[in-house]
ROPAGU-687434 format. One line per 4 residues: number of its first residue (from 1); for each residue x, z, y of N, C-alpha, C, O. Coordinates in steps of 0.05 Angstrom, whole numbers, plus 5000, padded with zeros to 4 digits. Layout:
NUM> X Z Y X Z Y X Z Y X Z Y  ...
//
This chain:
1> 5017 5000 4977 5000 5000 5000 5018 5000 5025 5038 5015 5026  5011 4984 5044 5027 4981 5068 5024 5005 5086 5001 5013 5092  5046 5017 5095 5045 5041 5111 5033 5035 5139 5019 5052 5150  5039 5012 5149 5027 5004 5175 4997 5002 5174 4983 5009 5193
5> 4987 4992 5151 4958 4990 5147 4946 5018 5147 4925 5023 5159  4959 5037 5134 4949 5064 5133 4948 5077 5161 4929 5091 5167  4968 5071 5177 4970 5083 5203 4951 5071 5223 4941 5084 5242  4945 5045 5219 4928 5031 5239 4899 5029 5230 4882 5021 5246
9> 4893 5036 5205 4866 5034 5195 4849 5055 5210 4855 5079 5210  4827 5046 5222 4811 5064 5238 4795 5084 5221 4785 5104 5232  4792 5079 5195 4777 5098 5178 4793 5122 5171 4782 5142 5161  4819 5122 5176 4835 5145 5170 4835 5164 5194 4839 5156 5217
13> 4832 5189 5188 4833 5209 5209 4862 5218 5212 4880 5211 5197  4867 5233 5233 4893 5243 5238 4903 5261 5215 4926 5262 5208  4884 5276 5204 4891 5294 5182 4900 5278 5157 4918 5286 5143  4887 5255 5153 4895 5238 5130 4923 5227 5134 4939 5226 5116
17> 4928 5218 5158 4955 5207 5165 4976 5229 5161 4997 5224 5149  4970 5253 5171 4989 5275 5168 4992 5283 5139 5014 5291 5130  4971 5281 5123 4974 5286 5094 4993 5266 5081 5009 5274 5064  4990 5240 5089 5009 5220 5078 5037 5226 5086 5056 5225 5069
21> 5041 5233 5111 5068 5238 5121 5079 5263 5107 5103 5264 5099  5063 5283 5104 5071 5308 5090 5079 5301 5061 5099 5312 5051  5064 5284 5048 5070 5276 5020 5097 5261 5019 5113 5266 5001  5101 5244 5038 5126 5228 5038 5150 5247 5043 5170 5244 5029
25> 5147 5266 5061 5169 5284 5066 5174 5301 5042 5197 5307 5035  5153 5310 5028 5156 5327 5004 5170 5311 4982 5188 5321 4968  5163 5285 4979 5176 5268 4959 5205 5265 4966 5223 5266 4948  5212 5260 4992 5240 5257 5000 5256 5282 4994 5279 5281 4985
29> 5244 5305 5000 5258 5330 4994 5263 5333 4964 5285 5342 4956  5243 5326 4948 5246 5328 4919 5268 5309 4909 5285 5316 4892  5269 5284 4919 5289 5265 4911 5317 5274 4919 5336 5273 4903  5320 5284 4943 5346 5293 4953 5354 5318 4937 5378 5321 4931
33> 5336 5336 4931 5342 5360 4915 5352 5352 4887 5371 5364 4877  5338 5333 4875 5346 5324 4848 5374 5311 4849 5390 5316 4831  5379 5295 4870 5405 5283 4872 5427 5304 4876 5449 5302 4864  5421 5324 4892 5441 5346 4896 5445 5361 4870 5468 5369 4864
37> 5424 5365 4855 5427 5380 4829 5445 5364 4810 5462 5376 4797  5442 5338 4809 5459 5322 4792 5487 5323 4801 5506 5325 4785  5491 5322 4827 5518 5323 4839 5532 5349 4831 5555 5350 4823  5518 5372 4834 5530 5398 4830 5533 5405 4801 5549 5423 4794
41> 5519 5392 4782 5523 5398 4754 5549 5386 4744 5562 5397 4725  5558 5364 4756 5584 5352 4749 5607 5363 4765 5630 5354 4761  5602 5381 4782 5622 5391 4800 5644 5408 4788 5667 5405 4796  5639 5425 4768 5661 5442 4757 5685 5426 4747 5708 5433 4753
45> 5681 5404 4732 5704 5389 4722 5718 5375 4746 5743 5373 4746  5702 5366 4765 5714 5353 4788 5731 5373 4804 5752 5366 4815  5721 5398 4805 5736 5419 4820 5762 5425 4806 5782 5430 4820  5763 5424 4780 5787 5429 4765 5808 5408 4772 5831 5414 4777
49> 5799 5383 4771 5817 5360 4777 5826 5362 4806 5850 5358 4812  5807 5366 4825 5815 5367 4853 5834 5391 4858 5851 5388 4876  5830 5413 4844 5848 5436 4848 5876 5428 4839 5896 5436 4851  5878 5413 4817 5904 5405 4807 5917 5386 4827 5941 5387 4832
53> 5901 5367 4838 5911 5349 4858 5922 5365 4882 5943 5359 4893  5907 5385 4890 5915 5402 4913 5941 5416 4907 5960 5416 4923  5943 5429 4884 5967 5444 4877 5992 5428 4873 6014 5436 4881  5989 5404 4861 6012 5388 4854 6020 5369 4877 6043 5360 4878
57> 6002 5363 4894 6008 5342 4914 6001 5350 4943 6018 5352 4960  5975 5354 4948 5966 5357 4976 5978 5381 4990 5986 5379 5013  5980 5404 4976 5991 5427 4990 6020 5423 4997 6029 5432 5018  6035 5409 4980 6063 5404 4986 6067 5384 5009 6084 5387 5026
61> 6050 5363 5008 6051 5344 5030 6043 5357 5056 6055 5353 5077  6021 5373 5055 6012 5386 5080 6033 5405 5091 6037 5406 5115  6047 5420 5074 6068 5437 5083 6090 5421 5097 6102 5430 5117  6096 5398 5086 6116 5380 5097 6108 5369 5125 6125 5368 5143
65> 6083 5360 5128 6075 5345 5152 6057 5361 5170 6048 5349 5190  6051 5386 5165 6031 5401 5181 6035 5399 5211 6017 5392 5226  6059 5404 5220 6065 5404 5248 6069 5376 5260 6070 5372 5284  6071 5356 5242 6077 5329 5251 6052 5311 5250 6054 5288 5260
69> 6031 5320 5238 6007 5303 5237 5999 5294 5265 5997 5311 5283  5994 5269 5268 5985 5256 5294 6006 5258 5316 6000 5253 5339  6030 5267 5309 6051 5269 5329 6062 5241 5335 6070 5227 5317  6061 5233 5360 6068 5205 5368 6097 5201 5375 6105 5178 5379
73> 6113 5222 5377 6140 5219 5386 6160 5219 5363 6184 5225 5367  6152 5214 5339 6170 5212 5316 6187 5186 5319 6177 5166 5330  6211 5187 5309 6228 5163 5309 6223 5148 5283 6211 5158 5265  6232 5123 5283 6229 5106 5259 6243 5119 5235 6231 5119 5213
77> 6266 5130 5239 6280 5143 5217 6265 5167 5206 6264 5171 5181  6253 5183 5224 6237 5206 5215 6213 5197 5199 6206 5210 5178  6200 5176 5208 6176 5166 5193 6184 5156 5166 6170 5162 5146  6206 5141 5165 6215 5131 5139 6224 5154 5120 6218 5153 5096
81> 6236 5174 5131 6245 5197 5115 6220 5212 5104 6219 5221 5081  6200 5216 5122 6175 5229 5113 6162 5213 5091 6152 5224 5071  6162 5187 5094 6150 5169 5073 6164 5173 5047 6152 5174 5026  6191 5175 5048 6207 5179 5023 6200 5206 5010 6198 5207 4986
85> 6198 5227 5026 6192 5253 5016 6164 5254 5004 6159 5267 4983  6145 5241 5017 6118 5240 5007 6117 5225 4980 6103 5233 4962  6132 5204 4978 6133 5188 4953 6146 5205 4931 6137 5204 4908  6166 5221 4937 6178 5239 4917 6158 5260 4908 6157 5266 4884
89> 6143 5270 4926 6122 5290 4918 6102 5277 4899 6093 5289 4880  6094 5252 4905 6075 5238 4888 6087 5233 4860 6073 5235 4840  6113 5226 4860 6126 5221 4834 6126 5246 4816 6124 5244 4792  6128 5269 4829 6129 5294 4814 6102 5306 4808 6100 5326 4794
93> 6081 5293 4817 6054 5304 4815 6039 5297 4789 6016 5303 4787  6053 5285 4770 6041 5278 4744 6015 5261 4747 5996 5266 4733  6015 5243 4766 5992 5226 4772 5968 5240 4782 5946 5229 4783  5971 5265 4791 5949 5279 4804 5951 5276 4834 5959 5295 4848
97> 5944 5253 4843 5942 5246 4872 5924 5222 4875 5920 5208 4855  5914 5218 4899 5898 5195 4904 5916 5172 4910 5936 5175 4925  5911 5148 4899 5930 5125 4902 5936 5118 4931 5957 5107 4937  5918 5123 4949 5923 5115 4977 5948 5129 4988 5961 5118 5005
101> 5954 5153 4978 5977 5168 4989 6003 5152 4983 6020 5150 5000  6005 5142 4959 6028 5127 4952 6030 5101 4968 6052 5093 4976  6007 5088 4972 6007 5064 4989 6016 5070 5017 6033 5055 5028  6006 5091 5029 6014 5098 5056 6043 5107 5057 6057 5102 5076
105> 6053 5121 5036 6081 5128 5035 6099 5103 5035 6119 5103 5049  6091 5083 5019 6106 5058 5020 6105 5045 5047 6124 5033 5057  6082 5046 5060 6079 5035 5087 6098 5050 5107 6109 5037 5125  6100 5076 5103 6118 5091 5121 6148 5084 5116 6163 5081 5134
109> 6154 5081 5090 6182 5073 5083 6189 5046 5093 6211 5041 5103  6170 5027 5091 6174 4999 5099 6169 4994 5129 6169 4971 5137  6163 5015 5144 6156 5011 5172 6179 4999 5188 6203 5004 5182  6172 4984 5208 6192 4972 5226 6190 4985 5254 6171 5001 5259
113> 6207 4977 5271 6207 4988 5298 6181 4982 5313 6173 4996 5332  6168 4960 5305 6143 4952 5319 6118 4965 5309 6098 4966 5322  6119 4976 5284 6094 4986 5273 6095 5015 5262 6076 5024 5250  6118 5028 5265 6121 5054 5252 6102 5076 5263 6092 5093 5248
117> 6096 5075 5289 6078 5094 5301 6049 5090 5290 6035 5109 5284  6041 5065 5288 6015 5059 5277 6013 5067 5248 5993 5078 5240  6034 5062 5233 6034 5070 5205 6032 5101 5203 6018 5111 5185  6046 5115 5220 6045 5144 5218 6017 5155 5226 6006 5173 5213
121> 6006 5144 5248 5979 5153 5256 5958 5146 5235 5939 5162 5231  5961 5123 5222 5942 5116 5201 5944 5135 5177 5924 5144 5167  5969 5141 5170 5973 5161 5148 5961 5188 5157 5947 5201 5141  5967 5196 5181 5957 5222 5190 5927 5224 5189 5916 5244 5179
125> 5913 5203 5197 5884 5203 5197 5873 5204 5168 5856 5220 5162  5884 5187 5151 5874 5186 5123 5881 5212 5108 5864 5222 5094  5905 5221 5112 5913 5246 5097 5896 5270 5107 5888 5286 5091  5892 5272 5133 5877 5294 5144 5848 5294 5133 5838 5315 5126
129> 5836 5270 5132 5809 5268 5121 5808 5275 5092 5791 5290 5083  5827 5265 5076 5827 5270 5047 5834 5300 5042 5823 5312 5023  5852 5311 5057 5859 5339 5054 5834 5357 5059 5829 5375 5043  5819 5351 5080 5795 5366 5085 5774 5363 5062 5762 5383 5054
133> 5771 5339 5053 5752 5334 5031 5761 5349 5006 5744 5361 4992  5786 5349 5000 5796 5363 4977 5792 5393 4980 5783 5406 4961  5798 5404 5003 5795 5432 5008 5765 5440 5006 5759 5461 4994  5748 5424 5016 5719 5429 5014 5710 5430 4985 5693 5446 4978
137> 5720 5412 4969 5711 5410 4941 5721 5433 4924 5708 5441 4905  5744 5445 4931 5754 5467 4914 5750 5494 4927 5758 5515 4916  5737 5494 4950 5730 5520 4963 5750 5533 4980 5749 5557 4986  5770 5518 4989 5790 5528 5007 5780 5524 5036 5770 5503 5042
141> 5782 5545 5053 5771 5542 5080 5784 5518 5095 5809 5514 5092  5768 5504 5110 5778 5481 5125 5793 5491 5150 5789 5513 5159  5810 5474 5160 5823 5480 5186 5802 5479 5207 5786 5460 5209  5800 5500 5224 5779 5500 5244 5787 5483 5268 5809 5473 5269
145> 5768 5479 5286 5772 5461 5309 5793 5472 5328 5808 5456 5339  5794 5498 5332 5814 5510 5349 5842 5504 5338 5860 5496 5353  5846 5508 5312 5871 5503 5300 5879 5473 5304 5902 5467 5311  5860 5455 5300 5866 5427 5302 5874 5419 5331 5892 5403 5335
149> 5860 5431 5350 5866 5425 5378 5893 5436 5385 5909 5422 5398  5899 5461 5377 5925 5473 5383 5948 5458 5370 5970 5456 5381  5944 5447 5345 5964 5432 5331 5966 5403 5340 5984 5389 5332  5947 5395 5357 5947 5367 5366 5936 5347 5347 5940 5323 5349
153> 5920 5357 5327 5908 5340 5308 5883 5326 5319 5874 5305 5308  5872 5336 5341 5850 5324 5354 5858 5319 5383 5866 5338 5397  5856 5294 5392 5867 5288 5418 5845 5288 5440 5851 5294 5463  5820 5280 5433 5800 5276 5453 5773 5286 5443 5769 5291 5419
157> 5754 5287 5462 5727 5298 5455 5713 5281 5434 5700 5293 5417  5714 5254 5435 5700 5239 5414 5710 5246 5386 5694 5247 5367  5736 5252 5382 5746 5260 5356 5734 5286 5347 5726 5290 5324  5731 5305 5366 5720 5331 5360 5690 5328 5353 5681 5340 5333
161> 5676 5313 5369 5647 5310 5364 5643 5295 5337 5625 5303 5322  5659 5275 5331 5656 5260 5306 5662 5279 5282 5648 5278 5262  5682 5296 5285 5689 5314 5263 5667 5334 5258 5660 5340 5235  5656 5345 5279 5633 5364 5276 5610 5350 5263 5598 5361 5244
165> 5603 5326 5273 5580 5311 5261 5585 5304 5232 5567 5307 5215  5610 5296 5226 5616 5288 5198 5614 5312 5179 5605 5309 5157  5623 5335 5188 5623 5358 5171 5595 5371 5168 5589 5384 5148  5578 5367 5188 5552 5380 5187 5528 5361 5187 5505 5370 5191
169> 5532 5335 5183 5510 5316 5185 5489 5321 5163 5466 5320 5169  5498 5326 5139 5479 5330 5117 5463 5356 5122 5438 5356 5118  5476 5377 5131 5462 5402 5138 5441 5397 5160 5419 5407 5158  5449 5382 5180 5431 5376 5202 5407 5359 5193 5384 5364 5201
173> 5412 5340 5175 5390 5324 5164 5370 5341 5149 5346 5338 5153  5380 5359 5132 5362 5376 5117 5346 5395 5135 5323 5400 5131  5359 5405 5156 5346 5423 5175 5324 5408 5189 5302 5419 5192  5329 5384 5199 5308 5369 5212 5285 5363 5193 5262 5365 5201
177> 5292 5355 5169 5271 5349 5149 5254 5374 5143 5230 5372 5141  5267 5397 5141 5252 5421 5136 5234 5429 5160 5211 5437 5156  5244 5426 5184 5229 5432 5208 5204 5413 5209 5182 5422 5216  5208 5387 5204 5186 5369 5204 5165 5376 5184 5141 5376 5189
181> 5173 5384 5160 5155 5392 5139 5139 5416 5148 5115 5417 5143  5152 5436 5159 5138 5460 5168 5119 5454 5191 5097 5464 5191  5127 5437 5210 5109 5430 5232 5085 5415 5222 5063 5420 5232  5088 5397 5203 5064 5383 5193 5046 5402 5178 5021 5399 5180
185> 5057 5421 5163 5041 5440 5149 5025 5458 5169 5001 5463 5166  5039 5467 5190 5026 5483 5211 5003 5468 5224 4981 5478 5227  5009 5443 5231 4989 5427 5245 4964 5422 5227 4942 5424 5236  4969 5417 5201 4947 5413 5183 4929 5437 5181 4905 5435 5181
189> 4941 5461 5178 4926 5485 5175 4912 5494 5200 4891 5506 5199  4924 5487 5223 4911 5494 5249 4887 5477 5253 4867 5487 5264  4888 5452 5246 4866 5433 5252 4847 5428 5229 4832 5409 5229  4846 5445 5210 4827 5443 5187 4800 5454 5195 4781 5454 5179
//
């Protein structure tokens, strides 16, 4: 049945339309809840793997580059040396790392005078994002916004706003959905 027909049909009252909308929101909440349940039932094994990745690779790389992430004044030699050290950490990690790290490490090693800063900033962005995702999956607290600003990991307001939205978008979506559901229920019961 066409939703526009339902909304424009003069035989439907406002209560009927709200009942349809209420049903649709309830169905969406059920679908999203089922999807979340499936996601979280497979999570323990994924957490074990992600923890191993963190212990064998990410924590060591982060210790190496923590103060240098997003730092723009590195020299070509420093970038190439960091790339070599990151590659060595990956080699010792028993294949417990995400392949992009090795690709970026090779990019850092092969960087030239014209592209080494771009290669470093690209690595910094990707590694920072993956590090946060890994920490979130295994339950390690994320670096807060104050820490990131003080360390120079966030340069401008759009970066900060994007990071906040990225980290809390799903929570915000569920909150809005819940508020809409409650408002429709209140409206229906008030106008019965």
